[in-house]
N, C-alpha and C positions, 0 to 999 in steps of 0.2 A: 346636534347637527355635527359638530366638529368630530365627535366620536364616531359617527357614521362615515364621515369623509376620511378619516384616519384609516378606518378598517377598510374602506373601499380602495385606498391608495395601497394598502398592505396586499390586498387581493391582486391588484394589477402588478404589484412587484413580484409577487410569487409566480403569477401567470406567464409574466414576460421574463422571468429569470433566465430562460434559455438564451436570451440575447446577450446578457452580461457573460454568461458562461461561453457563447461562441466567440465573443471578442477575445477573451483571455486564451481560449484553445487556438484560435487563429494566430494570435501574436506568438505562442509557443511554436506552433507549426511554422511560422515564417522565421523563426529564430530571432525575433525582434529584440529580445532582451540580451542575448548573447551579443548581437551586433552593437547595441549601445553600451555594453560593458566595455567594448574597446575604446569608443569615443563617442561623445554626444553629436547629435546630427540635427539639422533642421528639417522640416517637413519634406522638402524637396530632395535632399540628400538622402534622408531615411527611406522614402519611397523608392528612390532609384536603387538603393543598396538592397532592399527587399524584393524588388521585382514587382511592385504592385502599380496599378495605374493612379494617376493624379486624382481622379474624380472623388473617390472615397478616402483617400489617404488622410487628409487633415482631420476629418470627423473620426476616423479610426484612432488616430493617435491621440486626439483630445478626449475621446471616450476613455482611453486608458490613464489619462491625466486625471479625469473626473472620478475614476475608480481608484485613484491613489496608487497605481502601479507605475505611472511615469510621473516625472515632474517636467516643467517647461520653464526655461530661464527667460531673461529680459530680452536676449537676442533671438528668441523663437527656437532655440535648441532643445531637444528631447533628451532626458536623462533617465536611467532607471531610478525608481525608488529604492532606498538602501536595502530593503528586505528582498525586493525583486532581484537586485543585483546579486544578493547572496544565494537565492534559491533558484533562479531561472536562467543563470547564466551556465551554459553547457560546459564551459571549461572548468568549472568549480567542482570539488568533490561534494559539495552541499546540493548540488542540482536536484531539484524535484520534478523537473519537466517531464521525466519519463511516464509519470502517472497521467499528465495532461495530454501527452501524445496518445496513449492508450485511450483516454476518453474520447479524443478527437477521432481517431482512426477506427475505433470499434464500438465504443459505448454509447456515443452520441445517437448514432442511427438506431442501435438496439432498444434505447430508451424511448424513441419514437413508436415502438411496437408494444409499449407497457400495456395498453388497454387490451390488446389481443392476448398478451400473456396472462393478465388477470382473468380474462374470460376462460382460457383453455387451461391454465396451470402449467403450460409447456414453455421451455426455454427458447430463446431466439439463438443462442450459440449452437454451433454444430456439436452434436453429442455422439459419441461412440459407447453404446451401452450406457453406463452411468458416468463416463468420463468425458469431461469437456477439455482436457489437457491435450489429449493425443492430436486433435485437429490442429492446435496451436503449435505443438512441436515439430509437426510434419511439415511446416510451412516456415522456412528460415527467416523471412522478413517479419511475419506475425509473432514468431517466437521471440525475436530480438526486441520487439516492441513490448511484448508482455514481460519479459524478464526485467528489462529496465524499469517498467511500471512497478513491478514487485518491489525492486530496490527503492525506487523513490517513495512508494507508499509506506515503507518500513523503516526509512532511514531515521526519522525523528524519534519514533518509539525505540528503535535499537539503541540509539545513543543514550536515551534515558535508562534503558535496561542495563547498559553497560555501566553507567554511573550509579544506579539505585540498587540493583540486586547485589547481595553479599558474596561477590565472586571470591573473595578472600578465603571463603570456606570450601572452595571447590577447585579442582584442577582440570576437569575435562567437561565438554559439552557436545552435545549432538542436536543440530538444527534440523528438524523433519520438514521437508518440503522446502529446502534452502534456497532454491533458485540460484542466483548469483553469489549468495553467501553474505548478504548484508549484515545480519545480526552477528553471526561469529566473527566477521571481520571487526565489527565495532568493539566487541568484547575482548578479542585478542589484541587490537590496538591499545585498548586502555588497561589491560591486565596481562603483562607479559608471562605470567606464570601459567596462563590458561592455553590449552591446545583444544582444537575442535574439529568435528566432523560436519561435514554438510551432506545430508541423505536426501537424494532425489532420484527422479527417473534418469536413465542413461543419457538421454539427450541434453540434459543440463550440465554435463561434465565439462565441456569446453567453456561454457559461459562462467561456471564457477571458478575454474582454474585460471581462466584470463583475468577476472576480477580481482582474485586474491594475490595473483603474481603481480598485477599492477599496484596492489596495496602494500606490496613487500612482506606479505604474510604467508607465502607458499610453505614455508618451513614448519608452521604450526598449524596450518588449516589443510584438511585433506577431503576429498569428495569420496563419498561411497555411493555407488550406484544400487538402487533397490526399488521395490514397489511395496509400499507399506500395506497393500491388501494381501500380499503373499508372504512377505519376508518378515522376519524378526527385525525389530528396530536395533540399531547398534547400542552397545552398552555405553553409558557415560554417567557422570555425576549429576548432570543436569541435561534434561531433555526438554526441548523448546518446540512448541507449536505456534508459529507466528502466522496469523491471518491464514489459517489452514482449515480449522475444524468447521467454519461457516460454509465451506464447500459441499459438506456431505449431510446425509440423513442422521437421525439420532442413533441409530444401530452403529453406524460407522464412526461417529464422534466418540461413542462409549468404546468401541473396539480399540480406537487409537489410543485412548487414556489407558486402557487395560495393557496394551502393549508397552506403553511408556512405563507403567508401574512394574511390569515384569522385567523390563530392562534395566531398572534403576537399582542401585545398591541400597541397603538400609541407610537411611538418612539422606538419600538422594532427593533431587527435587524435579518436578514437572512444572514448566512455566509455559503459560498459554497467554499470548497477547492478541488482542483484536479490538475492533470497534464494538463495544458492548451496549447492547440496549439497556436502558434502565429498568430497574426491577418492577416499577409501576407502568412502564410502556407509555409514557406520555411526554418525555423530555428530550431524549437523545435523538434528535432528527437525523443527524448523519448516521448513526447506527441503524435506524430504521430504514433509511434509504439504501444503506448498504445491504441489508437483508432482502429488500426488493430487488437490488441487483443481482442477488443470488438466484431469484426467480428467472431473471433474463439469461443468466449464464449457465445455471446447473440444472440437473435433472431433479435433484432432491435437496439442495442446500438451503440453509436459512440461518439468519442471525440468531443471537441468543444473549441472555443477560448474565451478569456475574452470578446471581443466585442459581441459575440454570446450571452453569459451569461447576459451581461449587457442589451442587447436588450430585452431578455426574461423577466428579473426582472422589467425592466421598463414597459413592456407591461401589467404586472399584477398589477402595482401600486407602486412598490418600488422607493424610491427617495434617492439621495445623495449616489449614487453607486460608489464604488471604486475598483480597482484592485490592489493587492499588491503581489509582488514576495515573495516566501517563499523558505527556504533551501530545498534541495533534489529534485529540479525540480518542486515543486508545486507552485500554486499561490492561494491566496484567493480573492473572490469576496464578498463585504459586501454591502448590501443594507438595507434600513430602511423603516419602515412603517410610512407614515406621521401621 
């Protein structure tokens, strides 16, 4: 009976997990964590500062306490939990809230249409041909939300790649689909001998140049505008695809890897990082959910496993291919041009 009861509890926890998600997303949307990073506040003061009504405020704050996102002291003042203070304070360079803003403003409602998308196989995002990016970049507010989300979603993996990849053996990199330039900025900050190109569509130039200028890296990082469907990739010792390949069908994934191979010098490396589905497809929930997210966002995109990517890279000529786990659920696949 206990086993049945435990499983029933788990079913209810999964089925109602949207409630927990919505509490966190609303807290980020209200800038609650940035507010408490300045000073702790009691329920009345915090509700007033956030502009929310008294009725639900205490339950809202105490739910965040129960989720271990806030703490409450003996005087009834709320504080950020240490990790939330690090990752959800907008004033800090480690801010990850951009991803949650994207979840709140775009993806939360899109996921409400998952059943329909499963029946039709059609995305919920606006699509121009095969491209869901044009509609984003044509709208300034949505574009800002999206590029901030891309930086937040890449930051932890980019920091690990800057630390773990053997950059001492290389001097140049090109980040394909760079958005604001999170990955090249992390690498350049950690390795002063490396210079980098951020390659993306023309509307991303301003976001990239502003981001790298604020990081004090504009002397070593530059933006190259282009369309990887039509243009050659810029030459570099290392070419990076970060959270890019999942947007497209198999033919496009293979085409991009082939273009990378062609742009690399002998001994150069292609580095792919993404949320990878486990090879047996039964363990990596976040990666499988990410693949379903591609159903909602894109016309043909899908997630993939490390073994899938290794096979594609081998087919276009890469050698000495390896897969390595990264923090935050990501993994990187590295292959070399012979």
